[in-house]
C-alpha positions as CSV (number, residue, x, y, z in Angstrom):
1,M,47.7,103.4,85.0
2,S,47.8,104.9,88.4
3,Q,44.8,106.9,89.8
4,I,45.2,110.6,89.4
5,F,42.8,111.7,92.2
6,N,42.3,109.8,95.4
7,R,38.9,108.8,96.7
8,Q,38.6,111.9,98.9
9,A,38.5,114.1,95.8
10,N,34.9,112.8,95.3
11,V,33.9,114.1,98.6
12,Y,35.6,117.5,98.1
13,S,33.9,117.9,94.7
14,R,30.5,117.2,96.1
15,L,31.1,119.6,99.0
16,S,32.3,122.3,96.7
17,I,29.1,121.9,94.5
18,L,27.0,122.1,97.7
19,A,28.8,125.2,98.9
20,V,28.2,126.9,95.5
21,V,24.5,126.0,95.6
22,I,24.3,127.3,99.3
23,F,26.2,130.5,98.4
24,V,23.9,131.2,95.3
25,G,20.8,130.6,97.5
26,V,22.1,132.9,100.3
27,L,23.1,135.6,97.8
28,G,19.7,135.4,96.1
29,G,17.9,135.6,99.4
30,A,20.0,138.6,100.5
31,L,19.3,140.4,97.2
32,A,15.6,139.7,97.6
33,L,15.6,141.1,101.1
34,L,17.6,144.1,99.9
35,N,15.0,144.7,97.2
36,I,12.1,145.0,99.7
37,S,14.1,146.7,102.4
38,G,13.8,150.4,103.3
39,Y,17.1,151.0,101.7
40,N,15.7,150.3,98.3
41,T,12.0,151.3,98.8
42,R,12.9,154.4,100.8
43,Q,10.3,153.4,103.4
44,G,10.8,155.5,106.6
45,E,13.2,157.9,105.0
46,F,12.6,161.6,105.7
47,I,12.7,163.7,102.4
48,E,14.3,167.1,102.5
49,Q,11.9,169.9,101.6
50,P,12.3,173.6,100.9
51,I,10.5,174.2,104.2
52,Q,9.9,171.6,106.9
53,F,6.1,171.4,106.8
54,S,4.7,169.6,109.8
55,H,1.6,167.4,109.2
56,A,1.6,166.7,112.9
57,H,1.0,170.3,113.6
58,H,-1.4,171.2,110.7
59,V,-3.4,167.9,110.6
60,G,-3.0,166.5,114.1
61,G,-2.7,169.7,116.1
62,I,-5.0,172.2,114.2
63,G,-7.2,169.6,112.5
64,I,-6.9,170.8,108.9
65,D,-8.6,168.4,106.5
66,C,-6.5,166.7,103.9
67,R,-8.6,168.2,101.1
68,Y,-7.9,171.8,102.1
69,C,-4.4,171.5,100.7
70,H,-4.8,168.4,98.3
71,T,-7.9,169.8,96.6
72,S,-7.9,167.5,93.6
73,V,-7.7,164.2,95.5
74,E,-11.3,163.3,95.0
75,E,-11.5,164.1,91.3
76,S,-8.1,163.5,89.9
77,S,-5.5,160.8,89.6
78,F,-3.0,163.2,91.2
79,A,-3.3,164.6,94.7
80,N,-2.0,168.1,93.9
81,I,0.7,169.8,95.9
82,P,-0.9,173.1,97.2
83,P,0.2,176.4,95.7
84,T,1.8,179.0,97.9
85,K,-1.4,180.9,98.0
86,T,-2.9,178.1,100.1
87,C,-0.3,178.5,102.7
88,M,-0.7,182.3,102.6
89,N,-4.4,182.1,103.3
90,C,-3.4,181.5,106.9
91,H,0.1,182.8,107.1
92,S,-0.7,186.3,105.8
93,Q,-2.5,186.5,109.2
94,I,-0.5,184.4,111.6
95,W,3.2,183.9,112.0
96,T,3.7,186.7,109.5
97,G,7.3,187.4,110.6
98,A,8.5,183.9,111.4
99,P,12.0,183.3,109.9
100,I,11.1,179.7,109.1
101,L,8.3,180.9,106.8
102,E,10.4,183.3,104.8
103,P,10.7,180.9,101.8
104,V,6.9,180.8,101.7
105,R,6.6,184.6,101.8
106,A,9.4,184.9,99.2
107,S,7.6,182.4,96.9
108,F,4.3,184.4,97.2
109,R,6.0,187.7,96.8
110,D,8.1,186.7,93.8
111,N,5.4,184.6,92.2
112,K,7.8,181.6,92.1
113,P,6.5,178.2,93.3
114,L,8.1,176.3,96.1
115,M,10.0,173.3,94.7
116,W,8.6,170.5,96.9
117,N,10.2,167.0,96.7
118,R,7.8,164.1,96.1
119,V,7.7,161.6,99.0
120,H,5.5,159.0,97.5
121,D,6.9,158.5,94.0
122,L,5.7,155.4,92.1
123,P,7.6,154.2,89.0
124,D,6.5,155.5,85.6
125,F,5.2,152.1,84.6
126,V,2.7,152.1,87.4
127,Y,-0.7,153.6,86.9
128,F,-2.3,154.9,90.1
129,N,-5.5,157.0,90.4
130,H,-6.2,158.8,93.8
131,S,-9.8,159.5,93.0
132,I,-10.9,155.9,92.4
133,H,-9.2,154.8,95.7
134,V,-11.0,157.6,97.6
135,K,-14.3,156.7,96.0
136,Q,-13.9,153.1,96.9
137,G,-13.2,153.9,100.6
138,V,-9.4,153.6,100.9
139,G,-8.4,155.9,103.7
140,C,-5.5,158.4,103.4
141,A,-3.7,156.6,106.4
142,T,-3.9,153.2,104.6
143,C,-1.2,154.2,102.2
144,H,0.3,157.4,103.7
145,G,0.3,156.3,107.3
146,A,-0.5,158.4,110.4
147,V,0.5,161.7,108.9
148,D,-1.2,163.5,111.8
149,K,1.7,162.2,113.8
150,M,4.5,163.1,111.4
151,P,6.5,166.2,112.2
152,L,8.4,165.5,109.0
153,M,6.8,163.6,106.1
154,Y,8.2,160.3,105.1
155,Q,7.0,157.3,103.1
156,S,5.2,155.1,105.6
157,S,4.6,152.1,103.3
158,P,6.9,150.2,101.0
159,L,4.8,150.8,97.9
160,T,6.0,147.5,96.5
161,M,3.9,145.5,94.1
162,G,3.4,142.9,96.7
163,W,2.1,145.5,99.2
164,C,-0.4,146.8,96.7
165,L,-1.6,143.3,95.8
166,E,-2.2,142.5,99.5
167,C,-5.0,145.1,99.4
168,H,-6.2,144.2,95.9
169,R,-6.6,140.6,96.9
170,N,-8.3,141.3,100.1
171,P,-10.1,144.7,99.8
172,E,-12.5,143.9,102.6
173,K,-9.7,144.1,105.1
174,F,-8.7,147.7,104.2
175,I,-11.6,149.8,102.9
176,R,-13.7,151.9,105.1
177,P,-17.0,153.9,104.8
178,R,-16.5,156.8,102.2
179,D,-17.3,159.4,104.9
180,Q,-14.3,158.1,106.9
181,V,-11.6,158.2,104.2
182,F,-10.1,161.5,105.5
183,N,-10.5,160.6,109.2
184,M,-7.1,160.1,110.6
185,S,-8.5,158.7,113.9
186,Y,-10.8,156.1,112.3
187,E,-11.0,152.8,114.1
188,R,-12.1,149.8,112.0
189,P,-14.7,147.4,113.4
190,T,-13.4,143.9,114.1
191,D,-16.5,142.2,112.4
192,P,-15.2,140.5,109.2
193,E,-18.7,140.9,107.7
194,F,-18.3,144.7,107.9
195,G,-15.6,144.7,105.2
196,R,-17.5,142.3,102.9
197,K,-20.6,144.5,103.1
198,L,-18.5,147.6,102.1
199,V,-17.2,145.6,99.1
200,R,-20.7,145.0,98.0
201,D,-22.0,148.6,98.8
202,H,-19.1,150.2,97.0
203,K,-19.4,147.9,94.1
204,I,-15.7,147.1,94.1
205,A,-14.5,145.1,91.2
206,S,-13.7,141.3,91.5
207,V,-10.3,140.2,92.7
208,E,-9.6,138.9,89.2
209,Q,-10.0,142.4,87.8
210,L,-8.2,144.1,90.7
211,T,-5.2,141.8,90.2
212,S,-5.1,141.9,86.4
213,C,-1.8,143.3,85.1
214,S,-3.6,145.9,83.0
215,T,-5.2,147.4,86.1
216,C,-2.0,148.9,87.3
217,H,0.3,148.6,84.2
218,R,-1.3,150.5,81.2
């Protein structure tokens, strides 16, 4: 019986299998990169707001402390969005006729809250508590970036699980003294023992507990 396929068919079959394996690998790598890219995480993306509030002006320029607007950040799991009354504490006295602030005045006048859009929005299956991070010396800028330099607010960090675990596995590299949590110009000492001492002083949990699934997924 004559041979149906010539000897070169073996070479072609092996090459086709190799091509499929390479294609699947490249496709998997591309999908993995897409998953952690800003396109998916929204990192660096400006979020439209009812009024373009400038943190660069209010925090960097005027020097308003984070806690003046986000009053619950030290005591609650949620860093509250300030009510219009907080804005009007100042803007009933200054820039009272500025057209850009008309939505704020209308909100206060009509007793209807401004509908702000969340910039840092974690999935529902992730548990995050602001107060415990503040208590343990995690600075605002560590997660939110240099907001004092942001004319428009955007998500500075990817907020991926890997990004969170980087800190939970090595807290000594990220924490700071508690009285420096809200200091946007804080500069961390280079001495590695400094971070390890803070871990002890703040009584931060073990890496095993910090990286346990139940710590963030409850």
